[in-house]
C-alpha positions, 0 to 999 in steps of 0.5 A, spaced: 820 505 144 827 502 145 831 505 151 838 504 150 844 505 155 849 511 155 856 512 158 857 519 159 863 523 161 862 530 165 865 533 171 858 535 173 853 530 174 848 536 176 848 540 169 846 534 165 841 531 170 839 539 170 838 538 162 835 532 162 829 535 167 828 541 164 827 538 157 822 533 158 827 527 156 825 521 161 831 518 164 833 512 169 839 514 173 844 507 173 850 508 177 856 513 177 864 510 176 870 514 175 867 520 173 863 517 168 855 516 169 851 511 167 844 513 164 838 510 160 834 514 156 829 513 150 832 511 143 829 517 140 832 522 145 839 520 144 841 525 137 838 531 142 843 529 148 848 528 143 848 534 140 848 537 147 853 533 150 859 531 145 863 526 150 856 522 150 858 515 148 853 510 147 854 503 151 849 498 150 842 497 147 835 495 151 830 490 148 829 487 142 834 492 138 839 489 143 838 482 140 839 485 133 845 488 134 848 481 139 845 477 132 848 481 128 855 481 131 855 474 132 852 471 127 857 466 125 858 463 133 850 462 132 849 459 127 855 454 128 853 453 134 845 451 132 848 447 127 852 443 132 847 442 136 843 440 131 848 434 129 849 433 136 841 431 136 842 428 129 848 424 133 845 422 140 838 420 137 841 414 131 843 407 132 849 405 129 850 399 131 846 393 132 849 387 136 846 381 137 849 376 142 848 369 139 852 364 135 846 362 132 846 364 125 840 363 122 837 365 129 841 372 128 839 373 120 831 372 122 832 377 128 835 382 124 830 381 119 825 382 124 828 387 127 829 391 121 821 390 120 820 394 126 825 400 123 830 398 127 836 398 123 843 401 122 842 409 122 835 408 124 831 413 130 832 411 137 825 408 140 822 410 146 823 405 152 815 403 151 816 402 144 822 397 145 818 393 150 812 393 145 817 390 140 821 386 144 814 383 146 811 382 139 819 379 137 818 373 143 811 372 141 812 370 133 818 366 136 816 362 142 819 356 139 826 359 138 827 364 144 826 363 151 828 370 153 830 377 150 832 384 151 833 390 147 838 394 151 841 401 148 847 403 150 849 410 147 847 409 139 848 401 140 843 396 141 845 390 144 840 384 143 841 380 148 837 373 148 836 365 151 835 360 145 829 355 147 832 348 149 827 343 146 828 338 152 831 332 151 830 326 155 837 324 157 838 316 157 844 318 161 840 319 168 837 312 168 845 309 165 847 304 170 851 306 176 855 304 183 854 309 189 861 309 192 865 313 197 866 321 194 873 321 199 876 317 205 872 316 210 869 312 216 862 309 214 857 312 219 850 311 216 848 307 210 841 308 206 840 303 200 833 305 195 836 300 191 842 297 190 847 292 194 850 293 200 857 292 199 860 296 206 857 296 213 857 301 218 864 303 222 867 300 215 873 304 212 872 305 205 877 309 200 875 314 195 872 312 189 870 304 192 864 302 192 859 301 197 852 300 194 853 296 188 849 296 181 850 289 179 846 284 180 849 277 181 845 270 182 851 267 185 857 267 181 853 268 175 852 276 172 844 277 171 844 285 169 846 292 172 841 297 173 841 304 177 843 303 185 841 309 189 841 311 196 845 316 200 851 314 205 854 319 210 861 318 213 866 320 219 871 325 215 877 328 218 880 334 216 887 338 219 887 346 219 891 351 220 890 358 223 895 363 225 893 370 229 897 375 230 897 380 237 897 385 233 893 388 227 890 393 223 883 393 219 880 398 215 874 401 218 869 406 214 868 412 218 861 414 215 863 418 210 861 418 203 865 423 197 861 424 190 866 426 185 864 427 179 868 428 172 869 428 165 873 423 160 874 427 153 878 423 148 881 418 154 884 425 158 880 425 165 878 433 167 874 433 175 868 437 175 866 437 182 867 433 188 875 431 187 878 428 193 884 425 193 886 419 198 889 412 198 884 410 204 877 409 200 873 403 196 870 407 190 865 404 185 865 408 179 858 409 174 857 412 167 853 417 167 853 420 160 857 416 154 857 419 147 863 416 144 862 419 138 864 425 141 869 421 145 866 423 151 864 420 158 861 423 164 862 418 170 860 419 178 865 416 183 863 414 189 868 414 194 867 411 201 872 413 207 875 409 211 880 409 217 886 404 219 885 401 226 889 398 230 887 392 235 892 388 240 888 382 243 892 377 249 894 371 248 889 368 251 884 372 246 888 370 240 888 362 241 880 364 242 880 367 236 884 362 232 879 356 234 874 360 232 876 361 225 877 354 224 871 352 226 868 357 222 872 354 216 870 348 218 862 349 218 862 353 211 863 347 208 858 343 211 850 342 208 844 339 211 844 334 215 852 335 217 856 337 224 863 337 226 863 330 231 869 332 235 875 337 234 882 337 237 888 342 238 894 338 235 898 343 237 899 351 239 905 355 238 905 362 241 910 366 239 912 374 240 908 376 235 903 371 234 900 365 236 899 358 231 895 352 233 893 346 229 886 343 229 885 336 228 876 335 226 871 329 225 867 331 221 860 327 219 859 328 212 855 326 205 859 321 202 855 320 197 858 319 190 856 315 183 860 311 178 857 309 171 858 301 170 861 299 163 857 295 159 859 288 160 860 284 155 856 277 154 
C-alpha cells in the first residue's frame, strides 16, 4: 500500500497519537516544526483521520503514486527534456563534416568514394575507434601505390582525414651533376680531405666564402677535358666575436611547486568558471579542450596553472665576469657539430659599469667549411 505524508496543525500532539493508536492506524512520526506535526500513514487511512481532524493537510506522496503525481504535474518539462536529450544524442553521434587534407583532387574524390562505401558520409553515424582503425587499414591496403600513411581523426561532429601521399622516387641526376668543393665562409684552411677532384688550395691558405678549394674541372695543360662531381671535406679556422652583458642584479622566475587545475565552460563566446578559479599573473598556463560541442556553442576547457615566484639574484663583478665568459662559450658551442671545437679565445674588451658588466670575446673555431658549387655546362 502507498503511504502519504500528512501535515497536521494541532495544539496537542498527544491527542493525535492517541487517536491513531486507539483506532489501530499504523503511522510513523517524522518531526515537529512550529506546531506542525508530520506523520506518515497509509493512504487508505487518510480519510478517517481527515474526518476526525479538519486541520489535517496532505503534504506529499510516497512510492509509485508520488512518481505518477510528479509526472502529471511536470509532463511538459519531462517531454521537453526527453526530446532535448534525444536531439542531443542524435547531434553528438552524427557526422556533419568530412575534411580530407590534400590538394590532389583526384585522390580526394577517390577517398570520398572509399569512405562512403564504409558509410562514412555527411549525416552518417559516428564509428567506434575499432571500426575506424579497421577502415583505415583497409583503405591503406587498397591504395598502397598512392598512400604512405592515413589517419581518420574525429573532432566533435567532424572527421578530418590526414594523409601522406606515396612518392615514387625519381633518380635525381642533379645529385651526380658536376660540382666544385668551395668554402662556406671566410676561413684559414686547417685540413683538406679530397676523395675526388683537383686540390687548388693548401693548408694555412686563407679563403673567402665561395672560393674553390677542390675543383671538379679536369684540364690537360690548358685544354679542358671534362667536369665531374668533386668530393671531400675541408676544415678551417673561423673567427667569431661575441658580446655579452650580465647585470649585477637580476630577477628570475622560479616555480614554487604549486599547480592549480582550473575548469571552465565557454558558451556562445562567454566564459564561466566551474571549479579551481585562481586569478594570478604569476603562472605558466597550459589549456586543454575537454568537451567540444560546436553545434551547441559549448566547450569545456581544463587550464593547468603552474605557479611561480619572482626571485632576485645579486652577483659580484667577478661572478658576473665568469658568468659572461660561460655564456659566451655556450653561444659558440651551441653552433658546433661533430669534430668541431674552439681552438682559442681572447677577451678583447671588459666594460664594468655601475649596474652591469659588458665583455667582448674573440674566438678561433675549428669548423667544417665544406660547401658545393654546381659547374655550369661549358660550351664546346
